[in-house]
C-alpha positions in Angstrom: 11.8 -94.7 -89.9 8.0 -94.2 -88.6 6.6 -96.1 -85.7 3.3 -97.3 -86.3 -0.1 -96.2 -85.4 -1.0 -96.8 -81.8 -4.0 -98.9 -83.2 -2.0 -101.0 -84.8 1.0 -101.6 -81.9 -2.2 -102.5 -79.2 -3.6 -105.5 -81.7 0.2 -106.5 -82.2 0.7 -106.7 -79.1 -2.7 -108.8 -78.5 -1.8 -111.2 -80.9 1.8 -111.8 -79.7 -0.3 -112.4 -76.0 -2.3 -114.9 -77.7 0.4 -116.7 -79.4 2.2 -116.6 -76.0 -0.2 -118.3 -74.4 -1.1 -120.6 -76.9 2.4 -121.9 -78.1 3.1 -123.7 -74.8 -0.2 -125.4 -75.1 0.2 -127.0 -78.5 3.8 -127.4 -77.8 2.7 -129.8 -74.7 -0.3 -131.5 -77.2 1.6 -131.9 -80.1 5.0 -133.9 -77.3 2.5 -135.9 -74.6 -0.6 -137.0 -77.1 -0.1 -136.1 -80.7 3.5 -137.8 -81.4 2.3 -140.9 -78.6 -1.4 -141.1 -80.9 0.5 -141.2 -84.4 3.5 -143.8 -83.4 0.5 -146.3 -82.0 -0.7 -145.6 -86.1 2.5 -146.4 -87.0 2.6 -149.5 -85.1 -0.6 -151.0 -85.6 1.3 -151.1 -89.1 4.5 -152.9 -87.8 4.8 -156.9 -86.8 6.3 -155.5 -83.3 7.4 -158.5 -81.0 9.7 -157.8 -78.3 13.0 -158.0 -80.3 12.0 -155.6 -82.7 10.5 -153.8 -80.3 14.0 -152.8 -78.9 16.0 -153.1 -82.3 13.4 -150.8 -84.0 13.4 -153.3 -87.3 9.8 -154.3 -86.9 8.3 -155.1 -90.7 5.6 -153.8 -92.5 3.0 -155.6 -92.2 0.1 -153.4 -93.6 -3.6 -153.9 -92.4 -3.1 -157.5 -91.7 -2.8 -156.5 -87.7 -6.4 -154.9 -88.3 -7.5 -157.7 -90.0 -6.9 -160.7 -87.5 -8.1 -159.0 -84.7 -11.4 -157.8 -86.6 -12.5 -160.7 -87.6 -11.4 -162.3 -84.3 -14.6 -163.7 -82.3 -12.3 -162.7 -78.9 -13.0 -159.0 -80.6 -17.0 -159.3 -81.0 -17.1 -160.1 -77.8 -15.2 -157.9 -76.4 -17.1 -155.2 -78.1 -20.5 -156.9 -76.8 -18.6 -156.7 -73.4 -17.7 -153.4 -73.7 -21.4 -152.1 -75.1 -22.8 -153.4 -72.1 -20.7 -152.3 -70.1 -20.6 -148.7 -71.6 -24.1 -148.6 -71.4 -24.4 -150.1 -68.3 -22.3 -147.4 -66.4 -23.4 -144.1 -68.1 -26.7 -144.7 -67.5 -26.4 -145.5 -64.1 -23.9 -142.4 -63.2 -26.1 -140.2 -65.0 -29.5 -141.3 -63.5 -28.4 -141.3 -59.9 -25.5 -138.3 -60.3 -29.2 -136.1 -61.7 -31.1 -137.5 -58.5 -28.4 -137.0 -56.1 -28.2 -133.2 -58.1 -31.9 -132.2 -57.5 -31.7 -133.3 -53.9 -28.8 -131.0 -53.0 -29.8 -127.7 -55.2 -32.5 -127.6 -52.1 -30.4 -125.7 -49.1 -30.6 -128.3 -45.9 -29.1 -128.4 -43.1 -24.9 -129.9 -43.8 -26.1 -130.2 -47.3 -22.2 -128.6 -48.2 -20.5 -130.9 -46.3 -22.5 -133.6 -47.4 -22.1 -132.3 -50.9 -18.3 -132.8 -50.3 -18.3 -135.9 -49.1 -19.7 -137.0 -51.6 -16.6 -136.0 -53.9 -15.0 -139.2 -51.9 -15.2 -141.9 -54.5 -14.2 -139.4 -57.0 -11.3 -138.3 -55.7 -9.8 -142.0 -54.4 -7.4 -143.5 -55.9 -9.2 -146.3 -58.8 -6.8 -148.8 -57.6 -7.8 -148.1 -53.7 -11.5 -148.0 -54.5 -11.2 -150.8 -57.1 -9.4 -153.1 -54.0 -11.8 -152.3 -51.1 -14.8 -153.4 -54.0 -12.9 -156.6 -54.5 -12.6 -157.4 -51.0 -16.8 -156.6 -50.5 -18.0 -158.4 -53.3 -15.5 -161.8 -51.7 -18.3 -164.7 -52.2 -17.0 -166.1 -48.6 -15.7 -162.9 -46.6 -16.9 -160.0 -48.7 -19.0 -157.7 -46.1 -22.1 -157.8 -48.8 -22.9 -161.2 -49.1 -22.3 -161.3 -45.2 -24.7 -158.4 -45.3 -27.5 -160.6 -47.1 -26.9 -163.4 -45.7 -27.6 -162.1 -42.4 -30.8 -160.3 -43.5 -31.5 -163.8 -45.2 -31.9 -162.6 -48.0 -29.9 -165.4 -49.9 -29.1 -168.9 -48.8 -25.4 -168.6 -49.7 -23.4 -166.2 -50.9 -23.4 -164.8 -54.5 -20.4 -165.2 -56.9 -19.9 -162.0 -57.7 -16.5 -161.7 -58.8 -16.6 -165.4 -60.1 -19.8 -165.8 -61.7 -19.9 -165.5 -65.6 -23.2 -163.3 -65.2 -22.5 -161.7 -61.9 -19.3 -160.5 -63.0 -19.9 -157.7 -65.4 -23.2 -156.7 -63.1 -20.8 -156.1 -60.4 -17.4 -154.2 -62.3 -20.2 -151.9 -63.9 -21.8 -151.4 -60.4 -18.1 -149.9 -59.2 -17.4 -147.9 -62.2 -21.3 -146.2 -61.4 -19.9 -145.4 -57.7 -16.8 -143.7 -58.6 -18.6 -142.3 -62.2 -21.8 -140.6 -59.7 -19.7 -137.6 -58.2 -18.5 -136.3 -61.5 -22.0 -136.6 -63.1 -23.5 -135.2 -60.0 -21.2 -131.7 -59.7 -21.4 -130.9 -63.1 -25.5 -131.4 -62.9 -25.6 -129.4 -59.6 -23.3 -126.9 -61.2 -26.0 -126.5 -64.1 -29.2 -126.8 -62.0 -27.1 -123.7 -60.5 -27.2 -121.5 -63.9 -30.7 -121.9 -64.1 -33.1 -118.8 -62.7 -34.9 -119.6 -59.5 -37.7 -116.4 -61.1 -38.6 -119.2 -63.3 -39.7 -121.5 -61.1 -41.4 -119.2 -59.2 -43.5 -118.3 -62.5 -43.8 -121.5 -63.2 -45.3 -121.9 -59.6 -47.1 -119.3 -59.6 -49.0 -120.5 -63.1 -50.1 -123.7 -61.2 -47.0 -126.2 -62.6 -46.1 -128.6 -60.3 -42.8 -130.6 -60.1 -42.9 -133.0 -63.0 -43.5 -130.1 -65.1 -41.1 -127.7 -64.0 -38.7 -130.3 -64.5 -40.1 -131.0 -67.9 -40.3 -127.5 -69.3 -37.1 -125.5 -67.0 -35.0 -127.6 -66.0 -34.4 -130.3 -68.5 -34.7 -127.6 -71.4 -31.7 -124.8 -69.6 -30.0 -128.8 -68.1 -29.2 -129.8 -72.0 -26.1 -128.6 -72.3 -24.6 -130.0 -69.4 -26.0 -133.4 -69.8 -24.3 -133.1 -73.4 -20.9 -132.9 -71.5 -21.8 -135.9 -68.9 -22.6 -138.0 -71.6 -19.8 -137.3 -73.7 -17.0 -137.1 -71.0 -18.6 -140.5 -69.0 -18.8 -142.7 -72.5 -15.3 -141.6 -73.7 -14.2 -142.1 -70.1 -15.6 -145.4 -69.7 -14.4 -146.8 -73.4 -10.7 -146.8 -72.0 -11.5 -147.8 -68.2 -9.1 -150.1 -67.7 -7.8 -150.2 -63.6 -11.3 -150.5 -62.1 -11.6 -154.3 -64.2 -8.0 -155.3 -63.9 -8.2 -154.9 -60.6 -11.5 -156.4 -59.9 -11.8 -159.2 -62.1 -9.3 -159.3 -64.2 -10.9 -159.7 -67.3 -12.4 -162.9 -66.4 -14.0 -165.1 -65.3 -14.0 -167.0 -68.7 -13.2 -163.5 -70.9 -17.1 -162.1 -69.2 -15.5 -159.4 -68.2 -12.9 -158.5 -70.9 -13.7 -155.1 -72.9 -11.8 -153.7 -76.0 -9.6 -151.5 -73.5 -8.5 -154.8 -71.5 -7.8 -156.7 -74.4 -5.4 -153.9 -75.7 -3.9 -154.6 -72.4 -3.4 -157.9 -73.1 -2.1 -158.1 -76.2 0.4 -155.6 -75.7 2.0 -156.2 -71.8 1.2 -160.1 -71.6 1.6 -161.3 -75.2 4.0 -158.8 -76.1 2.0 -158.7 -79.6 2.8 -154.9 -79.8 1.7 -154.4 -83.2 -2.2 -156.1 -82.5 -2.4 -153.9 -79.2 -1.7 -150.5 -81.3 -4.4 -152.0 -83.6 -7.0 -152.3 -81.4 -6.1 -149.6 -79.2 -6.6 -147.4 -82.6 -10.2 -148.9 -82.9 -11.1 -147.8 -79.5 -10.0 -144.5 -80.2 -12.1 -143.9 -83.7 -14.7 -146.3 -81.7 -14.6 -143.3 -79.1 -14.7 -140.0 -81.6 -17.4 -141.3 -83.1 -19.7 -141.8 -80.0 -18.7 -138.4 -79.0 -19.1 -136.8 -82.3 -22.8 -138.3 -82.4 -23.5 -136.9 -78.5 -22.3 -133.8 -80.0 -24.3 -133.6 -83.2 -27.5 -134.8 -81.0 -26.9 -132.1 -78.6 -26.9 -129.9 -80.9 -29.9 -130.8 -82.2 -31.5 -131.0 -79.5 -30.9 -127.8 -78.4 -32.0 -126.2 -81.9 -35.2 -127.7 -81.3 
């Protein structure tokens, strides 16, 4: 029996090594991501109650769960709130993160220390951050209203968490504060990959800061921008803990998003089938928006 040639053995070993690294990751994804999603899809076509959840004998109802949630007035209200919450959060996180990334791009004393401190809001547990902001925004004893009253900017406290018009703004601001470090870190890394010689050449040609940003920074930063926007939209759509801790979805459902509505249906009303259907709608919406952003990014890169 003849042994295979050396090049063939080398390719075989390389192929086995590739599969050796890939198989554990594939198994992990199938077990902890694929199976839950598949089970959630199956559950959305069944009438699950606390009793049938334990027995497993849930009757098949087809598309009834989807029909009920999509035709409900609560769904349209939650969808609109989700859109406003996502748009405001992503825009605020991106603009402030980009401003901080451009600021930290220049070298100055203690710049590294300040960049490290900037990551604290991102590293803190979200429940801790949300609880702290809930205390700060309290209408009676919160430090925000106390500071505004001390500066004579408002005659009385602003109902940050109890007013229907202010509650959505409040949770959006909290989510912006949490997401700024991630945006700043990714955009700062993208800025570090832009060669300094391009700015030097532009300066020799008489280009100012605005022209350099428009013709050098922004075009070369687009890959990082695409990553930040896609991840920001997907993350914000599924934000649950911040809203539950700060406002609980209130007042008068003013901060109820698709994510909180799915949580309410599943774990407060125990309508697991409808909750699964709502979460599947949220997954599809996240995928559609992610694909739109990625396609727009590719078109901008080609242009």
